[in-house]
C-alpha positions as CSV (number, residue, x, y, z in Angstrom):
1,X,69.7,20.9,-72.3
2,X,68.5,17.4,-73.0
3,X,65.8,16.8,-75.5
4,X,62.5,15.8,-73.9
5,X,60.1,13.2,-75.1
6,X,57.8,14.9,-77.7
7,X,54.5,13.8,-76.0
8,X,55.5,15.3,-72.6
9,X,55.9,18.9,-73.8
10,X,52.5,19.1,-75.6
11,X,49.6,19.7,-73.2
12,X,46.8,18.4,-75.4
13,X,48.7,15.3,-76.6
14,X,47.0,12.3,-78.3
15,X,48.4,9.4,-76.1
16,X,46.4,10.4,-72.9
17,X,42.9,9.4,-74.2
18,X,44.2,6.0,-75.2
19,X,45.9,5.4,-71.9
20,X,42.8,6.5,-70.0
21,X,40.6,4.2,-72.1
22,X,43.0,1.3,-71.5
23,X,43.0,2.0,-67.7
24,X,39.2,2.2,-67.6
25,X,38.9,-1.1,-69.4
26,X,41.4,-2.8,-67.0
27,X,39.6,-1.4,-64.0
28,X,36.3,-2.5,-65.3
29,X,37.6,-6.1,-65.7
30,X,39.2,-6.1,-62.2
31,X,36.0,-4.9,-60.6
32,X,33.8,-7.3,-62.6
33,X,36.1,-10.2,-61.6
34,X,35.9,-9.2,-58.0
35,X,32.1,-9.2,-58.1
36,X,31.9,-12.5,-59.9
37,X,34.3,-14.0,-57.2
38,X,32.1,-12.6,-54.4
39,X,29.0,-14.1,-56.0
40,X,30.7,-17.5,-56.4
41,X,31.7,-17.5,-52.7
42,X,28.0,-16.7,-51.7
43,X,26.7,-19.5,-54.0
44,X,29.2,-21.9,-52.5
45,X,28.1,-21.1,-49.0
46,X,24.5,-21.5,-49.9
47,X,25.2,-24.9,-51.5
48,X,27.1,-26.0,-48.3
49,X,24.2,-24.9,-46.2
50,X,21.7,-26.8,-48.4
51,X,23.9,-29.9,-48.2
52,X,24.0,-29.7,-44.4
53,X,20.2,-29.4,-44.3
54,X,19.9,-32.5,-46.6
55,X,22.3,-34.4,-44.5
56,X,20.5,-33.7,-41.3
57,X,17.2,-34.6,-43.0
58,X,18.5,-37.9,-44.2
59,X,20.1,-38.7,-40.9
60,X,16.9,-37.9,-39.0
61,X,14.8,-40.0,-41.4
62,X,17.1,-42.9,-41.1
63,X,17.2,-42.6,-37.3
64,X,13.4,-42.5,-37.1
65,X,13.1,-45.5,-39.4
66,X,15.6,-47.5,-37.2
67,X,13.8,-46.6,-34.0
68,X,10.2,-47.0,-35.2
69,X,10.7,-49.7,-37.7
70,X,7.3,-51.5,-37.7
71,X,5.8,-50.2,-34.5
72,X,5.0,-46.5,-35.0
73,X,2.8,-45.0,-32.3
74,X,-0.2,-43.0,-33.5
75,X,1.1,-39.6,-32.5
76,X,4.3,-38.3,-30.9
77,X,7.4,-36.2,-31.3
78,X,11.1,-37.0,-31.3
79,X,14.2,-34.7,-31.3
80,X,17.5,-35.9,-32.8
81,X,20.8,-34.1,-32.3
82,X,23.5,-34.5,-34.9
83,X,26.9,-32.9,-35.5
84,X,25.5,-30.4,-38.1
85,X,22.2,-29.6,-36.4
86,X,19.1,-31.0,-34.8
87,X,15.8,-32.3,-36.2
88,X,12.5,-32.2,-34.3
89,X,10.0,-34.6,-35.7
90,X,6.3,-34.6,-35.1
91,X,4.6,-37.7,-36.5
92,X,1.0,-38.9,-36.9
93,X,-0.3,-42.2,-38.2
94,X,-3.4,-42.5,-40.2
95,X,-4.6,-45.0,-42.9
96,X,-1.3,-46.9,-43.1
97,X,0.6,-43.7,-43.7
98,X,3.0,-42.0,-41.3
99,X,3.2,-38.2,-41.8
100,X,6.4,-36.7,-40.5
101,X,6.7,-33.0,-39.9
102,X,10.4,-32.1,-39.4
103,X,11.9,-28.9,-38.3
104,X,15.6,-28.8,-39.1
105,X,17.8,-26.3,-37.3
106,X,21.6,-26.1,-38.1
107,X,24.0,-25.1,-35.4
108,X,25.0,-21.5,-35.6
109,X,22.2,-20.6,-38.0
110,X,19.1,-18.6,-37.2
111,X,16.8,-20.0,-39.9
112,X,14.9,-23.3,-39.6
113,X,13.6,-25.4,-42.4
114,X,10.2,-27.2,-42.1
115,X,9.8,-30.5,-44.1
116,X,6.7,-32.7,-44.5
117,X,7.4,-36.3,-45.3
118,X,4.9,-39.1,-45.9
119,X,5.8,-42.8,-45.5
120,X,3.4,-45.3,-47.0
121,X,3.4,-48.3,-44.6
122,X,1.9,-50.7,-47.1
123,X,4.8,-50.3,-49.5
124,X,7.4,-50.4,-46.7
125,X,5.9,-53.7,-45.2
126,X,6.6,-55.5,-48.5
127,X,10.4,-55.0,-48.1
128,X,12.5,-56.4,-45.4
129,X,13.3,-53.3,-43.4
130,X,15.1,-51.6,-46.3
131,X,15.1,-47.8,-46.1
132,X,15.6,-47.5,-49.9
133,X,12.4,-49.3,-50.6
134,X,10.1,-46.9,-48.8
135,X,7.8,-45.1,-51.2
136,X,8.0,-41.7,-49.8
137,X,7.5,-38.2,-51.1
138,X,10.9,-36.5,-50.9
139,X,10.4,-32.8,-49.9
140,X,13.6,-31.7,-51.7
141,X,12.2,-32.9,-55.0
142,X,8.6,-31.9,-54.6
143,X,9.1,-28.4,-53.2
144,X,7.3,-28.9,-49.9
145,X,9.9,-26.9,-48.0
146,X,8.4,-24.0,-46.1
């Protein structure tokens, strides 16, 4: 009869605890890596969603500025449709300031974002129709998102 390996014929053995500990550590690392990967995917999706909201916001603000450059009616509402979503703008004019209340809805998404934006007409009149020169409160930097 052939000689068997010495660890296989002893029932208590000393290699089994080391192997079990090594397998437990490997499984812990694999499961932790899977959870980290899943969290990274979730964070990436949230960043893409935020980027789309910012894009629709900037496109709507630019479109509003192009349409109502100097002649902003006192009150009204406008809806803009873009490839990523739509923006509904309610605007009011008071004391040389235009207050825009935007509701941004992305296509295929159930949540809407509300943004309040204030344009100071005194500062924008000094420039020659340049959107970058508007002294406005950016809702994404001042935490005015609802």
